[in-house]
C-alpha positions in Angstrom: -114.1 -70.5 -177.3 -117.6 -69.5 -178.5 -116.9 -70.7 -182.0 -115.7 -74.0 -180.8 -118.6 -74.6 -178.4 -121.4 -73.3 -180.5 -123.0 -76.7 -180.3 -123.3 -76.2 -176.5 -125.2 -72.9 -176.4 -125.4 -72.6 -172.6 -121.7 -73.1 -172.2 -121.0 -70.5 -174.9 -123.5 -68.0 -173.3 -122.0 -68.4 -169.9 -118.4 -67.9 -171.2 -119.5 -64.7 -173.1 -121.1 -63.3 -169.9 -118.0 -63.9 -167.9 -115.7 -62.7 -170.7 -117.6 -59.4 -170.9 -117.2 -58.7 -167.2 -113.5 -58.0 -166.7 -114.1 -56.5 -163.2 -115.8 -59.6 -162.0 -113.1 -61.9 -163.3 -110.3 -59.8 -162.0 -111.8 -59.5 -158.5 -112.4 -63.3 -158.4 -108.7 -63.8 -159.2 -107.7 -61.4 -156.4 -109.7 -62.9 -153.6 -109.9 -66.5 -154.5 -112.5 -68.7 -156.1 -114.4 -69.5 -153.0 -115.1 -65.8 -152.1 -116.1 -64.4 -155.4 -119.4 -64.3 -157.3 -119.1 -66.3 -160.5 -120.9 -68.9 -162.6 -119.4 -72.3 -161.8 -121.4 -74.4 -164.3 -123.5 -74.0 -167.4 -126.5 -75.5 -165.5 -126.2 -72.8 -162.8 -126.1 -70.1 -165.5 -129.1 -71.7 -167.3 -131.1 -71.9 -164.0 -130.6 -68.1 -163.5 -131.6 -67.1 -167.0 -134.7 -69.3 -166.9 -135.9 -67.4 -163.8 -135.8 -64.0 -165.7 -139.2 -62.4 -166.5 -140.4 -63.1 -170.0 -140.4 -59.5 -170.9 -136.6 -59.2 -170.4 -134.3 -59.9 -173.3 -130.6 -59.7 -173.1 -128.1 -59.5 -176.0 -124.3 -59.4 -175.8 -121.8 -58.5 -178.5 -118.6 -60.4 -178.2 -115.5 -61.3 -180.2 -114.9 -65.1 -180.6 -111.5 -66.7 -180.6 -111.4 -66.3 -184.4 -111.8 -62.5 -184.2 -115.4 -62.5 -185.5 -118.2 -60.5 -184.0 -121.0 -62.6 -182.5 -124.2 -61.7 -180.8 -125.5 -63.9 -177.9 -129.2 -63.5 -177.3 -130.7 -64.7 -174.0 -134.3 -65.3 -173.0 -136.0 -67.4 -170.4 -138.1 -69.4 -172.8 -135.3 -70.9 -175.0 -131.7 -71.8 -175.2 -129.2 -69.0 -176.1 -129.1 -68.0 -179.7 -125.6 -67.4 -181.0 -125.5 -65.5 -184.3 -122.3 -64.4 -186.2 -122.9 -60.9 -187.5 -119.5 -59.8 -188.8 -116.5 -61.8 -189.9 -113.0 -60.7 -189.0 -112.3 -59.2 -192.5 -115.4 -57.1 -192.3 -115.1 -56.0 -188.7 -113.9 -52.5 -189.5 -116.9 -51.9 -191.8 -119.3 -53.3 -189.2 -118.0 -51.0 -186.4 -118.1 -48.0 -188.8 -121.8 -48.8 -189.5 -122.6 -49.2 -185.8 -120.9 -45.9 -185.0 -123.0 -44.1 -187.5 -126.2 -45.7 -186.1 -125.3 -44.7 -182.6 -124.3 -41.2 -183.6 -127.6 -40.7 -185.4 -129.5 -42.1 -182.5 -127.8 -39.6 -180.1 -128.6 -36.6 -182.3 -132.2 -37.7 -182.9 -133.1 -39.0 -179.5 -136.8 -39.0 -180.3 -136.2 -42.1 -182.5 -134.8 -44.1 -179.7 -136.9 -46.6 -177.7 -138.3 -45.2 -174.5 -137.5 -47.2 -171.4 -139.4 -46.7 -168.2 -137.6 -47.3 -164.9 -138.9 -50.4 -163.2 -138.8 -51.0 -159.5 -136.8 -54.2 -159.7 -134.1 -52.2 -161.6 -133.8 -49.5 -158.9 -130.7 -51.3 -157.6 -128.7 -51.9 -160.7 -125.4 -53.8 -160.4 -123.1 -50.7 -160.1 -125.2 -49.5 -157.1 -124.8 -52.9 -155.3 -121.8 -53.8 -153.3 -120.6 -57.4 -153.2 -118.9 -58.0 -149.8 -116.2 -60.6 -149.4 -116.0 -61.5 -145.7 -112.4 -62.9 -145.8 -111.0 -60.2 -148.0 -109.6 -56.9 -146.3 -110.5 -54.8 -149.4 -113.9 -53.8 -150.7 -114.3 -53.5 -154.5 -117.5 -52.5 -156.3 -118.1 -53.8 -159.8 -121.0 -54.8 -162.1 -121.9 -58.4 -162.2 -124.4 -60.4 -164.3 -124.6 -62.8 -161.4 -125.8 -60.0 -159.1 -128.2 -58.7 -161.7 -129.9 -62.2 -162.0 -130.1 -62.4 -158.3 -131.9 -59.1 -158.1 -134.5 -60.4 -160.6 -135.1 -63.4 -158.4 -136.2 -60.9 -155.7 -134.5 -62.5 -152.8 -135.2 -61.0 -149.5 -131.9 -59.4 -148.4 -130.7 -55.9 -148.3 -128.3 -54.4 -150.8 -125.7 -53.4 -149.9 -125.3 -56.1 -147.4 -124.0 -55.2 -143.9 -120.3 -55.3 -143.4 -118.0 -55.3 -140.4 -117.2 -51.6 -139.8 -113.9 -52.6 -138.3 -112.7 -53.7 -141.7 -113.9 -50.8 -143.8 -116.8 -48.6 -144.9 -118.1 -47.8 -148.3 -121.2 -45.7 -148.7 -123.3 -45.4 -151.9 -125.9 -42.6 -152.3 -128.6 -43.7 -154.7 -130.2 -40.2 -155.0 -127.6 -39.0 -157.5 -127.9 -35.3 -156.4 -124.7 -34.4 -158.1 -124.9 -30.6 -157.9 -126.1 -30.5 -154.3 -123.5 -33.1 -153.3 -120.7 -31.2 -155.1 -121.6 -27.9 -153.4 -121.8 -29.6 -150.0 -118.4 -31.2 -150.6 -116.8 -27.9 -151.6 -118.2 -26.2 -148.5 -117.0 -28.9 -146.2 -113.6 -28.9 -147.8 -113.2 -25.2 -147.4 -114.1 -25.3 -143.7 -111.7 -28.1 -142.9 -108.1 -28.0 -141.9 -107.1 -30.7 -144.4 -105.0 -30.0 -147.4 -106.1 -30.9 -150.9 -107.9 -29.7 -154.0 -111.3 -30.4 -155.7 -112.0 -30.4 -159.4 -108.4 -29.6 -160.2 -106.2 -31.8 -162.3 -103.1 -32.7 -160.3 -99.7 -32.1 -161.7 -97.0 -34.8 -161.1 -95.3 -32.4 -158.7 -98.4 -32.0 -156.6 -99.1 -35.7 -156.7 -95.6 -36.4 -155.3 -96.1 -33.8 -152.6 -99.4 -35.3 -151.5 -97.5 -38.6 -150.9 -95.7 -37.3 -147.9 -96.3 -39.0 -144.6 -99.8 -38.3 -143.3 -102.6 -39.9 -141.3 -105.3 -40.0 -144.0 -105.3 -39.6 -147.7 -108.4 -39.5 -149.9 -108.1 -39.6 -153.7 -111.0 -39.4 -156.1 -110.5 -39.1 -159.9 -112.7 -40.2 -162.9 -109.8 -41.2 -165.1 -106.8 -43.4 -164.4 -104.4 -40.6 -163.4 -101.0 -42.0 -164.3 -99.3 -39.0 -162.5 -100.3 -40.3 -159.1 -98.7 -43.7 -160.0 -95.8 -42.4 -162.0 -92.7 -43.9 -160.5 -94.8 -45.4 -157.8 -94.2 -42.5 -155.4 -97.1 -43.7 -153.2 -95.9 -47.2 -152.3 -93.4 -46.3 -149.6 -95.2 -43.6 -147.5 -96.5 -43.9 -144.0 -100.3 -43.5 -144.5 -102.6 -45.1 -141.9 -105.6 -45.1 -144.3 -105.7 -44.4 -148.0 -109.1 -44.2 -149.7 -109.0 -44.5 -153.5 -112.1 -43.9 -155.7 -111.3 -44.4 -159.4 -113.2 -44.2 -162.7 -114.1 -46.9 -165.1 -110.6 -46.9 -166.6 -109.4 -48.8 -163.6 -110.6 -51.9 -165.5 -107.8 -51.4 -168.1 -105.9 -54.6 -168.4 -102.1 -55.0 -168.6 -101.1 -58.2 -170.5 -99.2 -60.9 -168.7 -98.5 -63.3 -171.5 -100.4 -65.8 -173.7 -103.2 -67.7 -171.9 -103.4 -65.2 -169.0 -106.2 -62.8 -168.4 -103.9 -59.9 -167.7 -104.0 -57.8 -164.5 -106.2 -54.8 -163.9 -104.7 -51.4 -163.0 -106.5 -51.8 -159.7 -103.8 -54.2 -158.5 -101.2 -51.4 -158.2 -103.5 -49.5 -155.9 -104.3 -52.5 -153.6 -100.8 -52.6 -152.3 -100.1 -48.9 -151.7 -98.3 -47.9 -148.6 -98.9 -51.3 -146.8 -102.0 -49.7 -145.3 -105.7 -50.4 -145.3 -107.1 -49.4 -148.7 -110.7 -49.0 -149.9 -111.0 -49.0 -153.7 -114.3 -48.0 -155.5 -115.1 -48.0 -159.2 -117.1 -44.9 -160.0 -120.1 -45.2 -162.4 -121.7 -41.8 -163.0 -122.0 -40.8 -159.3 -118.5 -39.5 -158.7 -119.4 -36.5 -156.6 -121.8 -38.4 -154.5 -119.3 -41.0 -153.6 -116.6 -38.4 -153.2 -118.6 -36.5 -150.7 -119.6 -39.6 -148.7 -116.0 -40.7 -148.6 -114.7 -37.4 -147.3 -117.6 -37.2 -144.8 -117.0 -40.8 -143.5 
């Protein structure tokens, strides 16, 4: 699509932004077009980009429909610049070179650019919580749309208030991982609930945990196939099931030519025919884990 529309730079840039954000697109499919956050026209996308501060530059690496690597450069002062940087037949060589550069940068961190945290970036997308009023589930995901809204400095609180009768999702911006972990362990040891912390669950343990109960809380960083193996969790009598999953929940399962594919999160949304809160963890696993247990 980018190759075919290169003469329309704003359309191409908008498509690349949406294409790179699988979570945003999948959530929009799940809850309906009218209740998701998405760019509906190139003019809307252009208006957002033109409101960015002049010191901000954005670059996206994407694959076009021909399999070539393309970089899309965005700045408020000009139309998007779309530059092919590696053809399909040289893709492996390009990725190898990029891997070498990133590895060298990691081992010699003093050569990297130094970025100072700015106040307007204190609530970056994965700490914000889009709320969909007519959807019973709450999903947290990164969004270019939300990032651009933040730069516009609108006067509303993030996360936005929600109806507590529908669900609660708490984010702790302090990132006190060690303190949070210790507090969570202490609380868990002093409770009457059954479970384990920082232990990889075996398939047998996972099936045992799916017995009828009032409340079940699951927090893992990787997509633990053991819990979903054979779908043992779909027919249990759980009144409330709270899932917090890692970034691998964005893994897509193909549905055929021309379709986006479905995210692994869809299997979790229909577990046990019960209320379900699903969160996507981004570097603050123990913080959200503790808040979920405490709530």
